[in-house]
C-alpha positions, -999 to 999 in steps of 0.1 A, spaced: 339 331 -587 365 344 -611 344 335 -641 314 353 -626 335 384 -619 348 383 -654 313 381 -668 301 411 -647 332 431 -658 324 422 -695 288 433 -691 299 466 -676 324 472 -705 298 464 -732 271 485 -715 294 515 -715 304 509 -751 267 510 -760 263 544 -743 247 534 -710 260 555 -681 256 528 -654 243 493 -648 233 470 -620 224 434 -615 198 419 -592 181 385 -587 147 380 -603 130 381 -569 149 411 -555 121 436 -556 94 413 -542 118 402 -514 122 439 -505 84 444 -502 78 462 -535 47 441 -542 31 449 -508 38 486 -512 22 485 -546 -8 469 -532 -12 496 -505 -8 522 -532 -35 507 -554 -58 502 -525 -56 539 -517 -67 547 -552 -36 567 -560 -34 552 -595 -64 571 -607 -77 559 -641 -45 538 -648 -64 505 -645 -35 487 -662 -15 492 -630 -41 472 -610 -48 446 -637 -12 434 -638 -3 440 -602 7 404 -596 34 406 -624 45 441 -612 49 429 -576 69 398 -585 91 399 -616 94 361 -614 57 358 -622 63 377 -655 89 352 -666 95 322 -643 125 310 -661 145 342 -655 171 342 -628 188 376 -630 179 411 -642 204 436 -656 193 473 -651 207 500 -674 207 538 -669 205 562 -699 209 599 -690 188 626 -705 202 655 -683 189 689 -696 214 715 -707 192 744 -697 171 751 -666 139 730 -669 120 754 -647 128 785 -668 99 779 -692 75 783 -662 82 820 -661 72 825 -697 34 822 -698 31 827 -736 52 795 -741 46 758 -733 66 739 -707 73 704 -719 89 677 -697 126 673 -704 123 636 -713 98 645 -741 118 672 -758 140 648 -778 135 614 -794 112 588 -779 133 570 -753 114 537 -757 130 532 -791 163 546 -783 169 525 -752 153 493 -765 175 491 -795 206 491 -774 192 468 -748 186 442 -776 222 446 -788 235 441 -753 212 411 -749 223 395 -781 260 401 -771 253 384 -737 237 354 -754 267 350 -777 291 353 -748 274 333 -721 243 316 -735 209 317 -719 178 335 -730 168 371 -726 138 395 -727 141 433 -727 118 458 -712 116 496 -714 86 510 -695 61 492 -717 55 460 -696 44 453 -660 80 457 -646 88 477 -615 120 491 -629 127 515 -600 126 490 -571 146 466 -592 172 493 -600 174 501 -563 179 464 -555 206 463 -583 225 491 -567 219 518 -594 204 542 -569 175 546 -545 138 557 -548 137 592 -535 109 610 -517 95 619 -551 93 582 -559 117 585 -588 151 568 -588 181 590 -576 217 582 -582 248 596 -565 265 596 -599 236 605 -622 212 626 -602 175 622 -612 178 625 -650 180 591 -665 158 564 -681 158 528 -671 159 497 -692 159 460 -680 173 428 -695 158 397 -679 181 366 -684 180 330 -675 216 332 -665 226 332 -629 247 363 -624 260 375 -590 239 405 -579 253 439 -568 245 451 -533 213 472 -530 216 509 -527 208 527 -495 186 558 -492 205 591 -493 177 616 -492 182 624 -455 162 653 -442 158 669 -477 122 675 -489 128 699 -517 110 677 -542 79 675 -519 77 712 -512 80 724 -548 51 702 -561 25 727 -574 -4 703 -568 6 688 -535 7 653 -551 27 637 -523 5 628 -493 37 616 -476 74 612 -485 79 583 -509 42 582 -518 27 598 -550 -10 604 -555 -11 602 -593 -45 618 -594 -29 651 -584 3 647 -604 6 670 -634 23 643 -654 -7 621 -649 -32 649 -656 -16 659 -688 -5 625 -701 -24 596 -686 -58 611 -679 -80 607 -710 -110 629 -701 -114 664 -688 -89 677 -663 -106 684 -630 -115 721 -628 -99 726 -594 -66 713 -608 -64 734 -639 -51 766 -624 -23 747 -606 -9 733 -639 3 767 -652 18 764 -687 29 727 -683 14 710 -713 31 676 -712 44 663 -679 62 682 -650 98 683 -639 96 703 -608 104 675 -583 132 662 -604 147 696 -611 153 706 -575 170 674 -564 205 684 -550 220 652 -563 216 666 -599 249 684 -594 265 650 -602 243 643 -633 259 628 -664 257 643 -698 227 633 -718 227 608 -747 228 627 -780 194 613 -790 177 633 -762 188 667 -773 158 691 -776 142 693 -810 135 730 -805 158 758 -795 133 771 -769 99 764 -755 72 765 -782 46 793 -783 11 783 -771 -6 801 -799 14 781 -825 6 748 -808 -31 757 -805 -33 760 -843 -21 725 -851 -46 703 -870 -43 665 -868 -18 662 -896 2 691 -882 3 675 -848 14 641 -861 41 657 -883 55 679 -856 57 652 -830 67 622 -851 92 601 -832 83 620 -799 66 605 -769 41 634 -771 25 618 -802 10 590 -781 -15 612 -763 -30 624 -796 -41 659 -807 -73 661 -786 -56 655 -752 -26 676 -763 -48 707 -772 -68 701 -740 -35 707 -722 -27 737 -744 -61 752 -737 -54 750 -699 -21 767 -703 -37 794 -724 -63 800 -697 -36 802 -671 -14 826 -691 -33 858 -681 -24 872 -715 -51 892 -733 -33 886 -766 -43 849 -763 -80 856 -762 -83 849 -799 -65 816 -793 -89 807 -765 -119 815 -788 -105 792 -815 -100 764 -790 -135 769 -778 -147 763 -813 -125 733 -821 -140 702 -837 -131 680 -807 -153 682 -776 -125 677 -752 -106 707 -767 -138 728 -769 -145 722 -732 -111 734 -721 -111 762 -746 -143 775 -730 -126 774 -696 -96 792 -710 -118 819 -725 -137 824 -692 -103 829 -675 -90 854 -700 -120 873 -711 -152 867 -691 -167 898 -706 -165 881 -741 -183 850 -731 -219 860 -740 -208 871 -775 -188 839 -780 -215 815 -766 -229 788 -789 -251 759 -779 -232 727 -779 -246 691 -783 -218 676 -762 -228 674 -725 -193 680 -713 -189 712 -734 -224 724 -725 -216 720 -688 -184 741 -693 -204 768 -710 -229 767 -681 -202 771 -655 -184 797 -676 -214 819 -680 -219 818 -643 -185 832 -636 -149 829 -647 -139 804 -619 
């Protein structure tokens, strides 16, 4: 017992030395024993995952971490804060600028967290033996239920993890190990009667507390969705071009949030101008977002999102920007540029119209010419 306590204390000290704000430990079967797999199955059956087929394809591994690596016995969960220094909702009041999710304003967390997880894992092997595997949001691992089982926090009504000590602003990393390490007690839910995160959602993406319909979530629509954004959802997106922080930002537990890791400091002093982003060619896009999670969606999807924000701006000075987007080389960008132009300057549509060989773009023109809707 003393040896196990000493190991847990050593892990805590080393994790803190590497910059992690908190850690927890659970058994490999903790999430499945708590019913996470069954809840995942219900969520998938409801179709709430949208086009994220990978969620369903590896559901068995997600629902039972032991199926992912049968030899593992324990999981160490680590929390890495990215707490914003400025109000993440402030950019929503500036329609000429783009609102970017806080987590994507600095360096890509996948690399930042994984490097330190590997260092902690190597240290653990040297100290106590065993084998390890590390995961940071890139494998079929249900980090949030595991972190709840490990005592790091609880899954709030917005389905993200909430901590009494860190609020809602932190990334999660996991170290699977073949070592048997005594687990921490699971965390209890402290949301109480609060529903701020549910009520602020601009797209009503929560059919019930603790349930997210990804198909209505702005993060899904601007990041995961590969094709056109449904027309009825576009006006609800506002100027959010990459993700959405609304439900996180209003959580009252954020008053206890820890300072962010230096790597997650915003690259830009303020929200970028939509007109500037709309002018990026492929090389410019890659250069501007090198080392950022934004780069993974590619220029086409990114400018699709920018076009929606331009259309929602209500700013006549962005009509030229909308016209340029409607003439872009990429059909996905052109389609949403046409929609933006119809929103900003319906009277200019006839003069701007051009036949388009792409069916998606042609349909946008047809709808646009019938009205700005």
